[in-house]
The first five atom37 places (N, CA, C, CB, O) and aatype in JSON, in Angstrom:
{
  "aatype": [12, 16, 7, 13, 0, 10, 15, 11, 6, 3, 0, 16, 15, 0, 11, 16, 11, 0, 6, 0, 17, 0, 11, 1, 10, 3, 0, 9, 10, 0, 12, 3, 10, 14, 13, 8, 11, 15, 7, 10, 0, 8, 10, 16, 4, 16, 10, 9, 0, 5, 16, 6, 5, 6, 18, 1, 6, 19, 10, 1, 4, 9, 14, 16, 6, 6, 12, 6, 1, 10, 13, 16, 1, 0, 0, 11, 10, 7, 19, 7, 9, 6, 10, 2, 5, 2, 3, 12, 6, 5, 9, 19, 7, 3, 7, 0, 6, 9, 19, 10, 1, 14],
  "atom_mask": [
    [1, 1, 1, 1, 1],
    [1, 1, 1, 1, 1],
    [1, 1, 1, 0, 1],
    [1, 1, 1, 1, 1],
    [1, 1, 1, 1, 1],
    [1, 1, 1, 1, 1],
    [1, 1, 1, 1, 1],
    [1, 1, 1, 1, 1],
    [1, 1, 1, 1, 1],
    [1, 1, 1, 1, 1],
    [1, 1, 1, 1, 1],
    [1, 1, 1, 1, 1],
    [1, 1, 1, 1, 1],
    [1, 1, 1, 1, 1],
    [1, 1, 1, 1, 1],
    [1, 1, 1, 1, 1],
    [1, 1, 1, 1, 1],
    [1, 1, 1, 1, 1],
    [1, 1, 1, 1, 1],
    [1, 1, 1, 1, 1],
    [1, 1, 1, 1, 1],
    [1, 1, 1, 1, 1],
    [1, 1, 1, 1, 1],
    [1, 1, 1, 1, 1],
    [1, 1, 1, 1, 1],
    [1, 1, 1, 1, 1],
    [1, 1, 1, 1, 1],
    [1, 1, 1, 1, 1],
    [1, 1, 1, 1, 1],
    [1, 1, 1, 1, 1],
    [1, 1, 1, 1, 1],
    [1, 1, 1, 1, 1],
    [1, 1, 1, 1, 1],
    [1, 1, 1, 1, 1],
    [1, 1, 1, 1, 1],
    [1, 1, 1, 1, 1],
    [1, 1, 1, 1, 1],
    [1, 1, 1, 1, 1],
    [1, 1, 1, 0, 1],
    [1, 1, 1, 1, 1],
    [1, 1, 1, 1, 1],
    [1, 1, 1, 1, 1],
    [1, 1, 1, 1, 1],
    [1, 1, 1, 1, 1],
    [1, 1, 1, 1, 1],
    [1, 1, 1, 1, 1],
    [1, 1, 1, 1, 1],
    [1, 1, 1, 1, 1],
    [1, 1, 1, 1, 1],
    [1, 1, 1, 1, 1],
    [1, 1, 1, 1, 1],
    [1, 1, 1, 1, 1],
    [1, 1, 1, 1, 1],
    [1, 1, 1, 1, 1],
    [1, 1, 1, 1, 1],
    [1, 1, 1, 1, 1],
    [1, 1, 1, 1, 1],
    [1, 1, 1, 1, 1],
    [1, 1, 1, 1, 1],
    [1, 1, 1, 1, 1],
    [1, 1, 1, 1, 1],
    [1, 1, 1, 1, 1],
    [1, 1, 1, 1, 1],
    [1, 1, 1, 1, 1],
    [1, 1, 1, 1, 1],
    [1, 1, 1, 1, 1],
    [1, 1, 1, 1, 1],
    [1, 1, 1, 1, 1],
    [1, 1, 1, 1, 1],
    [1, 1, 1, 1, 1],
    [1, 1, 1, 1, 1],
    [1, 1, 1, 1, 1],
    [1, 1, 1, 1, 1],
    [1, 1, 1, 1, 1],
    [1, 1, 1, 1, 1],
    [1, 1, 1, 1, 1],
    [1, 1, 1, 1, 1],
    [1, 1, 1, 0, 1],
    [1, 1, 1, 1, 1],
    [1, 1, 1, 0, 1],
    [1, 1, 1, 1, 1],
    [1, 1, 1, 1, 1],
    [1, 1, 1, 1, 1],
    [1, 1, 1, 1, 1],
    [1, 1, 1, 1, 1],
    [1, 1, 1, 1, 1],
    [1, 1, 1, 1, 1],
    [1, 1, 1, 1, 1],
    [1, 1, 1, 1, 1],
    [1, 1, 1, 1, 1],
    [1, 1, 1, 1, 1],
    [1, 1, 1, 1, 1],
    [1, 1, 1, 0, 1],
    [1, 1, 1, 1, 1],
    [1, 1, 1, 0, 1],
    [1, 1, 1, 1, 1],
    [1, 1, 1, 1, 1],
    [1, 1, 1, 1, 1],
    [1, 1, 1, 1, 1],
    [1, 1, 1, 1, 1],
    [1, 1, 1, 1, 1],
    [1, 1, 1, 1, 1]
  ],
  "atom_positions": [
    [[-38.14, 10.02, -3.39], [-39.14, 8.99, -3.27], [-39.67, 8.99, -1.84], [-38.56, 7.61, -3.66], [-39.36, 8.1, -1.04]],
    [[-40.47, 9.99, -1.54], [-41.04, 10.15, -0.2], [-41.86, 8.92, 0.18], [-41.9, 11.41, -0.13], [-42.68, 8.44, -0.59]],
    [[-41.62, 8.44, 1.38], [-42.32, 7.27, 1.87], [-41.59, 5.98, 1.56], [0.0, 0.0, 0.0], [-41.89, 4.94, 2.15]],
    [[-40.62, 6.02, 0.66], [-39.83, 4.84, 0.33], [-38.38, 5.07, 0.74], [-39.92, 4.51, -1.18], [-37.86, 4.37, 1.61]],
    [[-37.73, 6.02, 0.11], [-36.33, 6.31, 0.43], [-36.2, 7.44, 1.43], [-35.58, 6.66, -0.83], [-35.17, 7.54, 2.12]],
    [[-37.2, 8.29, 1.53], [-37.18, 9.42, 2.46], [-38.45, 9.45, 3.3], [-37.02, 10.74, 1.7], [-39.54, 9.18, 2.81]],
    [[-38.28, 9.77, 4.57], [-39.45, 9.99, 5.41], [-40.07, 11.32, 5.01], [-39.08, 9.96, 6.94], [-39.42, 12.12, 4.33]],
    [[-41.28, 11.56, 5.42], [-41.92, 12.85, 5.13], [-41.14, 13.99, 5.75], [-43.38, 12.86, 5.65], [-41.08, 15.08, 5.17]],
    [[-40.53, 13.76, 6.91], [-39.74, 14.79, 7.57], [-38.48, 15.12, 6.77], [-39.35, 14.35, 8.99], [-38.11, 16.29, 6.64]],
    [[-37.82, 14.1, 6.22], [-36.6, 14.31, 5.44], [-36.89, 14.97, 4.1], [-35.88, 12.99, 5.22], [-35.99, 15.57, 3.51]],
    [[-38.11, 14.86, 3.61], [-38.45, 15.35, 2.27], [-39.08, 16.73, 2.27], [-39.38, 14.38, 1.61], [-39.63, 17.15, 1.25]],
    [[-39.03, 17.45, 3.37], [-39.74, 18.73, 3.45], [-39.06, 19.85, 2.67], [-39.87, 19.13, 4.88], [-39.73, 20.81, 2.29]],
    [[-37.77, 19.75, 2.42], [-37.07, 20.81, 1.7], [-35.76, 20.28, 1.13], [-36.8, 22.03, 2.62], [-35.33, 19.18, 1.48]],
    [[-35.15, 21.06, 0.28], [-33.84, 20.68, -0.26], [-32.82, 20.54, 0.87], [-33.35, 21.72, -1.3], [-31.97, 19.66, 0.83]],
    [[-32.92, 21.41, 1.86], [-31.99, 21.37, 3.0], [-32.14, 20.07, 3.78], [-32.23, 22.58, 3.93], [-31.14, 19.45, 4.14]],
    [[-33.36, 19.64, 4.06], [-33.55, 18.4, 4.81], [-33.15, 17.18, 3.97], [-35.01, 18.27, 5.27], [-32.67, 16.19, 4.51]],
    [[-33.35, 17.27, 2.65], [-32.88, 16.18, 1.77], [-31.36, 16.11, 1.78], [-33.4, 16.38, 0.32], [-30.79, 15.02, 1.82]],
    [[-30.7, 17.25, 1.75], [-29.24, 17.3, 1.78], [-28.71, 16.74, 3.1], [-28.73, 18.75, 1.58], [-27.73, 16.0, 3.12]],
    [[-29.36, 17.11, 4.2], [-28.95, 16.6, 5.51], [-29.12, 15.08, 5.58], [-29.75, 17.27, 6.62], [-28.25, 14.39, 6.12]],
    [[-30.21, 14.57, 5.05], [-30.46, 13.12, 5.04], [-29.42, 12.42, 4.17], [-31.88, 12.82, 4.53], [-28.93, 11.35, 4.54]],
    [[-29.09, 13.01, 3.03], [-28.08, 12.44, 2.13], [-26.75, 12.28, 2.86], [-27.9, 13.33, 0.87], [-26.14, 11.21, 2.83]],
    [[-26.3, 13.34, 3.51], [-25.02, 13.32, 4.21], [-25.05, 12.33, 5.39], [-24.65, 14.73, 4.71], [-24.1, 11.58, 5.6]],
    [[-26.12, 12.34, 6.14], [-26.24, 11.46, 7.3], [-26.22, 9.99, 6.87], [-27.54, 11.76, 8.07], [-25.57, 9.16, 7.5]],
    [[-26.92, 9.69, 5.79], [-26.98, 8.31, 5.32], [-25.65, 7.85, 4.73], [-28.08, 8.16, 4.28], [-25.23, 6.71, 4.94]],
    [[-24.99, 8.73, 3.98], [-23.68, 8.35, 3.44], [-22.71, 8.11, 4.58], [-23.13, 9.43, 2.48], [-21.94, 7.15, 4.55]],
    [[-22.73, 8.96, 5.59], [-21.88, 8.79, 6.76], [-22.15, 7.44, 7.43], [-22.11, 9.93, 7.76], [-21.22, 6.74, 7.81]],
    [[-23.42, 7.09, 7.56], [-23.8, 5.81, 8.2], [-23.31, 4.62, 7.38], [-25.33, 5.73, 8.36], [-22.82, 3.64, 7.95]],
    [[-23.44, 4.69, 6.07], [-22.96, 3.6, 5.23], [-21.45, 3.44, 5.36], [-23.34, 3.84, 3.75], [-20.94, 2.33, 5.48]],
    [[-20.73, 4.56, 5.35], [-19.27, 4.51, 5.44], [-18.79, 4.01, 6.8], [-18.68, 5.89, 5.16], [-17.64, 3.58, 6.93]],
    [[-19.65, 4.06, 7.81], [-19.29, 3.56, 9.14], [-19.54, 2.05, 9.28], [-20.08, 4.31, 10.21], [-19.13, 1.45, 10.28]],
    [[-20.19, 1.46, 8.3], [-20.5, 0.03, 8.37], [-19.26, -0.81, 8.12], [-21.59, -0.34, 7.35], [-18.31, -0.38, 7.45]],
    [[-19.27, -2.01, 8.66], [-18.17, -2.95, 8.47], [-18.41, -3.72, 7.17], [-18.05, -3.94, 9.7], [-18.91, -4.85, 7.17]],
    [[-18.05, -3.09, 6.06], [-18.27, -3.67, 4.73], [-16.94, -3.79, 3.99], [-19.28, -2.81, 3.92], [-16.0, -3.06, 4.29]],
    [[-16.85, -4.7, 3.03], [-15.62, -4.83, 2.24], [-15.57, -3.76, 1.14], [-15.53, -6.26, 1.61], [-15.72, -4.06, -0.05]],
    [[-15.37, -2.52, 1.55], [-15.43, -1.39, 0.61], [-14.44, -1.52, -0.54], [-15.18, -0.11, 1.35], [-14.7, -1.01, -1.63]],
    [[-13.32, -2.19, -0.32], [-12.32, -2.31, -1.37], [-12.83, -3.13, -2.57], [-11.06, -2.96, -0.81], [-12.21, -3.12, -3.63]],
    [[-13.95, -3.83, -2.4], [-14.51, -4.57, -3.53], [-15.99, -4.29, -3.75], [-14.32, -6.05, -3.32], [-16.74, -5.13, -4.24]],
    [[-16.39, -3.09, -3.37], [-17.79, -2.7, -3.59], [-17.86, -1.24, -4.03], [-18.63, -2.92, -2.31], [-16.85, -0.53, -4.06]],
    [[-19.05, -0.82, -4.35], [-19.23, 0.56, -4.79], [-20.58, 1.09, -4.36], [0.0, 0.0, 0.0], [-21.47, 0.34, -3.98]],
    [[-20.72, 2.39, -4.43], [-21.98, 3.06, -4.13], [-22.58, 3.56, -5.44], [-21.78, 4.24, -3.12], [-21.97, 4.34, -6.16]],
    [[-23.78, 3.1, -5.71], [-24.44, 3.46, -6.97], [-25.4, 4.63, -6.77], [-25.2, 2.25, -7.54], [-25.99, 4.79, -5.7]],
    [[-25.55, 5.42, -7.8], [-26.54, 6.49, -7.86], [-26.41, 7.51, -6.72], [-27.91, 5.91, -7.84], [-27.41, 8.05, -6.26]],
    [[-25.2, 7.76, -6.28], [-24.99, 8.63, -5.13], [-25.41, 10.07, -5.37], [-23.56, 8.59, -4.72], [-25.92, 10.73, -4.46]],
    [[-25.2, 10.56, -6.57], [-25.54, 11.96, -6.85], [-26.46, 12.1, -8.05], [-24.27, 12.78, -7.08], [-26.47, 13.14, -8.71]],
    [[-27.23, 11.07, -8.35], [-28.1, 11.15, -9.52], [-29.32, 12.02, -9.25], [-28.54, 9.75, -9.95], [-29.6, 12.39, -8.11]],
    [[-30.03, 12.33, -10.29], [-31.19, 13.23, -10.2], [-32.34, 12.66, -9.38], [-31.68, 13.56, -11.57], [-33.31, 13.38, -9.13]],
    [[-32.27, 11.41, -8.96], [-33.33, 10.82, -8.14], [-33.39, 11.43, -6.74], [-33.14, 9.32, -8.04], [-34.33, 11.17, -6.0]],
    [[-32.39, 12.23, -6.37], [-32.41, 12.85, -5.03], [-33.41, 13.99, -4.95], [-31.03, 13.34, -4.66], [-33.62, 14.56, -3.88]],
    [[-34.03, 14.35, -6.07], [-35.02, 15.43, -6.08], [-36.01, 15.2, -7.21], [-34.33, 16.82, -6.23], [-35.77, 14.39, -8.11]],
    [[-37.12, 15.92, -7.17], [-38.16, 15.7, -8.16], [-38.02, 16.59, -9.4], [-39.49, 15.93, -7.55], [-38.58, 16.27, -10.45]],
    [[-37.29, 17.68, -9.28], [-37.1, 18.56, -10.43], [-35.62, 18.88, -10.57], [-37.93, 19.87, -10.27], [-34.85, 18.73, -9.62]],
    [[-35.22, 19.33, -11.74], [-33.83, 19.73, -11.95], [-33.43, 20.85, -11.01], [-33.6, 20.15, -13.41], [-32.32, 20.85, -10.48]],
    [[-34.32, 21.8, -10.81], [-34.04, 22.93, -9.93], [-33.8, 22.45, -8.49], [-35.2, 23.96, -9.97], [-32.85, 22.87, -7.83]],
    [[-34.67, 21.56, -8.01], [-34.5, 21.05, -6.65], [-33.26, 20.17, -6.54], [-35.74, 20.25, -6.22], [-32.57, 20.2, -5.52]],
    [[-32.97, 19.4, -7.57], [-31.75, 18.57, -7.61], [-30.52, 19.44, -7.37], [-31.63, 17.82, -8.97], [-29.67, 19.11, -6.54]],
    [[-30.43, 20.53, -8.1], [-29.29, 21.43, -7.93], [-29.29, 22.05, -6.54], [-29.32, 22.53, -8.99], [-28.23, 22.21, -5.93]],
    [[-30.47, 22.38, -6.03], [-30.55, 23.0, -4.7], [-30.12, 22.03, -3.61], [-31.98, 23.48, -4.43], [-29.44, 22.43, -2.66]],
    [[-30.49, 20.76, -3.73], [-30.05, 19.76, -2.76], [-28.53, 19.7, -2.74], [-30.65, 18.36, -3.08], [-27.91, 19.73, -1.68]],
    [[-27.91, 19.62, -3.92], [-26.45, 19.57, -3.98], [-25.83, 20.84, -3.41], [-25.98, 19.37, -5.43], [-24.81, 20.78, -2.73]],
    [[-26.45, 22.0, -3.68], [-25.96, 23.27, -3.12], [-26.02, 23.28, -1.6], [-26.77, 24.44, -3.68], [-25.17, 23.9, -0.95]],
    [[-27.01, 22.61, -1.03], [-27.22, 22.62, 0.42], [-26.23, 21.74, 1.19], [-28.62, 22.18, 0.73], [-26.16, 21.82, 2.42]],
    [[-25.49, 20.93, 0.5], [-24.48, 20.1, 1.18], [-23.2, 20.94, 1.26], [-24.22, 18.72, 0.41], [-22.6, 21.24, 0.23]],
    [[-22.79, 21.32, 2.47], [-21.6, 22.17, 2.59], [-20.36, 21.52, 1.98], [-21.33, 22.49, 4.06], [-20.18, 20.31, 2.05]],
    [[-19.53, 22.34, 1.38], [-18.3, 21.84, 0.76], [-17.47, 21.04, 1.75], [-17.47, 23.01, 0.21], [-16.93, 19.99, 1.41]],
    [[-17.37, 21.53, 2.97], [-16.58, 20.83, 3.99], [-17.13, 19.43, 4.27], [-16.55, 21.64, 5.29], [-16.38, 18.49, 4.49]],
    [[-18.46, 19.32, 4.24], [-19.1, 18.02, 4.47], [-18.83, 17.09, 3.29], [-20.61, 18.19, 4.69], [-18.54, 15.91, 3.49]],
    [[-18.93, 17.6, 2.07], [-18.62, 16.78, 0.9], [-17.17, 16.31, 0.94], [-18.89, 17.56, -0.4], [-16.88, 15.14, 0.69]],
    [[-16.27, 17.23, 1.26], [-14.86, 16.86, 1.32], [-14.62, 15.8, 2.38], [-14.0, 18.1, 1.61], [-13.87, 14.85, 2.15]],
    [[-15.24, 15.95, 3.54], [-15.08, 14.98, 4.61], [-15.6, 13.6, 4.19], [-15.81, 15.45, 5.88], [-14.92, 12.59, 4.39]],
    [[-16.79, 13.57, 3.61], [-17.39, 12.29, 3.23], [-16.64, 11.62, 2.08], [-18.83, 12.49, 2.83], [-16.39, 10.41, 2.13]],
    [[-16.28, 12.38, 1.06], [-15.58, 11.78, -0.08], [-14.15, 11.4, 0.27], [-15.58, 12.73, -1.26], [-13.61, 10.45, -0.3]],
    [[-13.52, 12.12, 1.19], [-12.19, 11.73, 1.68], [-12.29, 10.42, 2.45], [-11.57, 12.84, 2.58], [-11.46, 9.52, 2.29]],
    [[-13.31, 10.32, 3.27], [-13.54, 9.08, 4.02], [-13.78, 7.91, 3.07], [-14.74, 9.24, 4.99], [-13.22, 6.83, 3.26]],
    [[-14.6, 8.13, 2.05], [-14.88, 7.08, 1.06], [-13.59, 6.67, 0.34], [-15.94, 7.56, 0.05], [-13.36, 5.49, 0.11]],
    [[-12.77, 7.65, -0.02], [-11.51, 7.35, -0.71], [-10.59, 6.52, 0.17], [-10.81, 8.65, -1.14], [-9.96, 5.57, -0.3]],
    [[-10.5, 6.88, 1.44], [-9.64, 6.12, 2.36], [-10.12, 4.69, 2.53], [-9.58, 6.82, 3.72], [-9.32, 3.78, 2.74]],
    [[-11.44, 4.49, 2.46], [-12.0, 3.14, 2.56], [-11.85, 2.36, 1.26], [-13.46, 3.21, 2.96], [-11.97, 1.13, 1.24]],
    [[-11.59, 3.07, 0.17], [-11.42, 2.42, -1.12], [-12.71, 2.08, -1.83], [0.0, 0.0, 0.0], [-12.72, 1.22, -2.72]],
    [[-13.8, 2.72, -1.46], [-15.08, 2.42, -2.08], [-15.21, 3.14, -3.42], [-16.24, 2.82, -1.14], [-14.82, 4.3, -3.55]],
    [[-15.75, 2.44, -4.41], [-16.03, 3.07, -5.69], [-17.33, 3.87, -5.61], [0.0, 0.0, 0.0], [-18.26, 3.47, -4.92]],
    [[-17.37, 4.97, -6.32], [-18.58, 5.8, -6.35], [-18.97, 6.02, -7.8], [-18.35, 7.17, -5.62], [-18.19, 6.52, -8.6]],
    [[-20.2, 5.63, -8.12], [-20.7, 5.74, -9.49], [-21.05, 7.19, -9.82], [-21.93, 4.84, -9.68], [-21.69, 7.89, -9.04]],
    [[-20.62, 7.61, -10.98], [-21.03, 8.9, -11.53], [-21.99, 8.59, -12.68], [-19.79, 9.76, -12.03], [-21.64, 7.85, -13.6]],
    [[-23.17, 9.13, -12.62], [-24.2, 8.82, -13.59], [-24.06, 9.66, -14.85], [-25.58, 9.01, -12.99], [-24.13, 10.89, -14.78]],
    [[-23.86, 9.02, -15.97], [-23.65, 9.71, -17.24], [-24.84, 10.59, -17.6], [-23.4, 8.71, -18.36], [-24.66, 11.69, -18.1]],
    [[-26.06, 10.12, -17.35], [-27.22, 10.91, -17.74], [-27.31, 12.21, -16.94], [-28.5, 10.1, -17.56], [-27.94, 13.17, -17.39]],
    [[-26.7, 12.24, -15.77], [-26.71, 13.47, -14.98], [-25.77, 14.51, -15.57], [-26.33, 13.17, -13.53], [-25.89, 15.7, -15.25]],
    [[-24.85, 14.1, -16.4], [-23.96, 15.05, -17.06], [-24.76, 15.95, -18.01], [-22.84, 14.31, -17.81], [-24.3, 17.03, -18.39]],
    [[-25.95, 15.47, -18.4], [-26.82, 16.29, -19.25], [-27.31, 17.53, -18.51], [-28.01, 15.47, -19.73], [-27.77, 18.49, -19.13]],
    [[-27.21, 17.51, -17.18], [-27.65, 18.63, -16.37], [-26.65, 19.78, -16.4], [-27.88, 18.18, -14.93], [-26.9, 20.85, -15.83]],
    [[-25.53, 19.57, -17.06], [-24.47, 20.57, -17.05], [-24.74, 21.62, -18.12], [-23.1, 19.91, -17.28], [-24.24, 21.54, -19.24]],
    [[-25.53, 22.58, -17.75], [-25.8, 23.76, -18.58], [-25.8, 24.96, -17.64], [-27.18, 23.63, -19.37], [-26.2, 24.84, -16.49]],
    [[-25.36, 26.07, -18.12], [-25.31, 27.26, -17.27], [-24.44, 27.01, -16.05], [0.0, 0.0, 0.0], [-23.28, 26.62, -16.18]],
    [[-25.0, 27.24, -14.87], [-24.25, 27.02, -13.64], [-24.27, 25.55, -13.22], [-24.81, 27.88, -12.52], [-23.75, 25.21, -12.15]],
    [[-24.85, 24.7, -14.04], [-24.98, 23.29, -13.71], [-23.67, 22.56, -13.52], [0.0, 0.0, 0.0], [-23.57, 21.7, -12.64]],
    [[-22.65, 22.88, -14.31], [-21.38, 22.18, -14.2], [-20.79, 22.33, -12.8], [-20.4, 22.69, -15.25], [-20.34, 21.35, -12.2]],
    [[-20.79, 23.52, -12.3], [-20.2, 23.77, -10.97], [-20.95, 22.99, -9.9], [-20.22, 25.27, -10.65], [-20.34, 22.5, -8.95]],
    [[-22.25, 22.89, -10.03], [-23.07, 22.23, -9.02], [-23.02, 20.71, -9.16], [-24.52, 22.72, -9.11], [-22.76, 20.0, -8.18]],
    [[-23.26, 20.21, -10.36], [-23.35, 18.78, -10.59], [-22.0, 18.09, -10.43], [-23.91, 18.51, -11.98], [-21.93, 16.96, -9.95]],
    [[-20.92, 18.75, -10.82], [-19.6, 18.13, -10.71], [-18.95, 18.36, -9.35], [-18.7, 18.65, -11.8], [-17.89, 17.81, -9.09]],
    [[-19.57, 19.15, -8.5], [-19.01, 19.45, -7.18], [-18.69, 18.19, -6.37], [-19.97, 20.31, -6.41], [-17.61, 18.12, -5.78]],
    [[-19.58, 17.19, -6.32], [-19.21, 15.98, -5.57], [-17.98, 15.31, -6.15], [-20.37, 14.99, -5.56], [-17.54, 14.28, -5.64]]
  ]
}
């Protein structure tokens, strides 16, 4: 959602979208919030890109080490993370490895 959720600079490529995703999740996890009684919605849903192909590419562009670091941090904080059921429909071909990676 360029101009609303993403600046034009962040929306220039799958790589810049992936970088913005990681930076923003890191920023949220650094906030002084009651994570033990809250959750993060739509964290990996298809809204992070305009097409299925770009959606997968954005997820591919987030390094495994970065995902592990962020999700480990989230787990230690006790925050719930929503998994979107409709995104499970994206699991065809190589989709399972990409979509379930987070």
